[in-house]
TIDRENMI-107662 format. One line per field, with one value per residue (C-alpha): x, y, z; residue number from 1. Coordinates in nm, 2 decimals, padded with zeros to 4 digits. Layout:
% residues N
x	X/...
y	Y/...
z	Z/...
num	NUM/...
% end
This chain:
% residues 153
x	-05.72/-05.48/-05.42/-05.33/-05.07/-04.90/-04.91/-04.74/-04.47/-04.39/-04.39/-04.15/-03.93/-03.91/-03.84/-03.57/-03.40/-03.41/-03.26/-02.99/-02.91/-02.90/-02.67/-02.44/-02.42/-02.35/-02.07/-01.92/-01.93/-01.78/-01.50/-01.44/-01.43/-01.17/-00.83/-00.59/-00.21/-00.03/00.31/00.30/00.47/00.81/00.77/00.42/00.35/00.26/00.59/00.78/00.61/00.68/01.05/01.08/00.97/01.23/01.50/01.43/01.47/01.80/01.92/01.81/01.96/02.28/02.33/02.34/02.17/02.06/01.89/01.68/01.67/01.34/01.36/01.00/00.71/00.37/00.09/-00.26/-00.52/-00.30/-00.01/00.32/00.61/00.92/01.25/01.52/01.88/02.02/02.30/02.49/02.36/02.63/02.56/02.92/02.86/02.61/02.46/02.29/01.93/01.68/01.33/01.03/00.67/00.48/00.13/-00.07/-00.24/-00.43/-00.31/00.06/00.29/00.47/00.72/00.55/00.86/01.21/01.32/01.66/01.87/02.14/02.22/02.13/01.93/01.59/01.42/01.53/01.38/01.56/01.38/01.13/00.85/00.93/00.63/00.39/00.51/00.48/00.11/00.05/00.20/00.00/-00.32/-00.47/-00.17/-00.29/-00.10/-00.09/00.20/00.43/00.68/00.57/00.91/00.89/00.52/00.48/00.11
y	01.05/01.02/00.65/00.73/00.98/00.73/00.47/00.71/00.81/00.44/00.37/00.66/00.55/00.20/00.31/00.55/00.27/00.04/00.31/00.37/00.00/-00.04/00.26/00.13/-00.21/-00.05/00.16/-00.14/-00.35/-00.07/-00.02/-00.40/-00.40/-00.12/-00.26/-00.31/-00.27/-00.60/-00.77/-01.09/-01.36/-01.50/-01.78/-01.66/-01.64/-01.27/-01.18/-01.38/-01.22/-00.87/-00.95/-01.12/-00.80/-00.60/-00.86/-00.84/-00.46/-00.48/-00.73/-00.49/-00.18/-00.32/-00.67/-00.81/-01.13/-01.04/-01.18/-00.94/-00.91/-00.74/-00.45/-00.34/-00.45/-00.29/-00.39/-00.24/-00.22/-00.34/-00.11/-00.20/-00.01/-00.22/-00.14/-00.41/-00.47/-00.64/-00.90/-01.12/-01.47/-01.60/-01.32/-01.19/-00.86/-00.61/-00.33/-00.01/-00.01/-00.06/00.09/00.05/00.15/-00.12/-00.14/-00.45/-00.42/-00.69/-00.94/-00.86/-00.65/-00.37/-00.11/00.23/00.41/00.35/00.65/00.78/00.77/01.03/01.23/01.60/01.56/01.74/01.49/01.19/00.98/01.18/01.50/01.61/01.64/01.33/01.13/01.42/01.46/01.08/01.09/01.37/01.15/00.84/00.97/00.62/00.49/00.42/00.64/00.35/00.19/00.49/00.41/00.58/00.73/00.90/00.99/01.36/01.32
z	01.82/02.11/02.03/01.67/01.78/02.02/01.75/01.50/01.75/01.82/01.45/01.39/01.68/01.56/01.20/01.32/01.52/01.21/00.99/01.25/01.27/00.89/00.85/01.12/00.95/00.61/00.77/00.94/00.62/00.41/00.67/00.67/00.29/00.28/00.17/00.45/00.45/00.49/00.42/00.22/00.42/00.32/00.07/-00.05/-00.42/-00.40/-00.23/-00.48/-00.78/-00.64/-00.58/-00.92/-01.09/-00.89/-00.95/-01.33/-01.32/-01.13/-01.40/-01.68/-01.52/-01.37/-01.52/-01.17/-01.03/-00.68/-00.38/-00.18/00.19/00.25/00.50/00.44/00.21/00.24/00.01/-00.02/-00.29/-00.57/-00.47/-00.30/-00.15/-00.11/00.06/00.00/00.07/-00.24/-00.21/-00.45/-00.49/-00.26/-00.01/-00.03/-00.21/-00.08/-00.29/-00.20/-00.08/-00.35/-00.32/-00.55/-00.59/-00.76/-00.91/-00.99/-01.33/-01.51/-01.24/-01.28/-01.07/-01.25/-01.13/-01.12/-00.98/-00.85/-00.65/-00.68/-00.37/-00.44/-00.13/-00.14/-00.46/-00.41/-00.65/-00.45/-00.17/00.11/00.00/00.26/00.00/-00.20/-00.08/-00.12/-00.48/-00.52/-00.41/-00.67/-00.94/-00.83/-00.66/-00.64/-00.43/-00.07/00.17/00.41/00.22/00.26/00.53/00.86/00.92/00.57/00.58/00.64/00.76
num	1/2/3/4/5/6/7/8/9/10/11/12/13/14/15/16/17/18/19/20/21/22/23/24/25/26/27/28/29/30/31/32/33/34/35/36/37/38/39/40/41/42/43/44/45/46/47/48/49/50/51/52/53/54/55/56/57/58/59/60/61/62/63/64/65/66/67/68/69/70/71/72/73/74/75/76/77/78/79/80/81/82/83/84/85/86/87/88/89/90/91/92/93/94/95/96/97/98/99/100/101/102/103/104/105/106/107/108/109/110/111/112/113/114/115/116/117/118/119/120/121/122/123/124/125/126/127/128/129/130/131/132/133/134/135/136/137/138/139/140/141/142/143/144/145/146/147/148/149/150/151/152/153
% end
């Protein structure tokens, strides 16, 4: 009888260790599979496609052909936050900063929102709660793409 009890304890201990290891591997794999925030490198197809969508919108809104100097571009899970400094094609004329939230749907980047930049307007990007309202409008947007200096969390 005593030998059966020892055997059962060992079996339970080994089983417990195996479950622990399996759980640890699953957690590690799911964390590794979670989308990471990154910046597409200059010259990459992804960066070019994001900026092309933004360039087209500037052309539609302001009838300007621009080149973007990217101040910040964060991409994660099919979402992108981009802060650019638009310039004329020859680089002589500089325009006000241009921000955009983009979402990739069906393999194509689209602009989800262009924040207004008017000073002292409570609906604009300088408002303290702009990004919390943005998260409510786009709950699937990863919070990691929000600029750290503008992220209230």
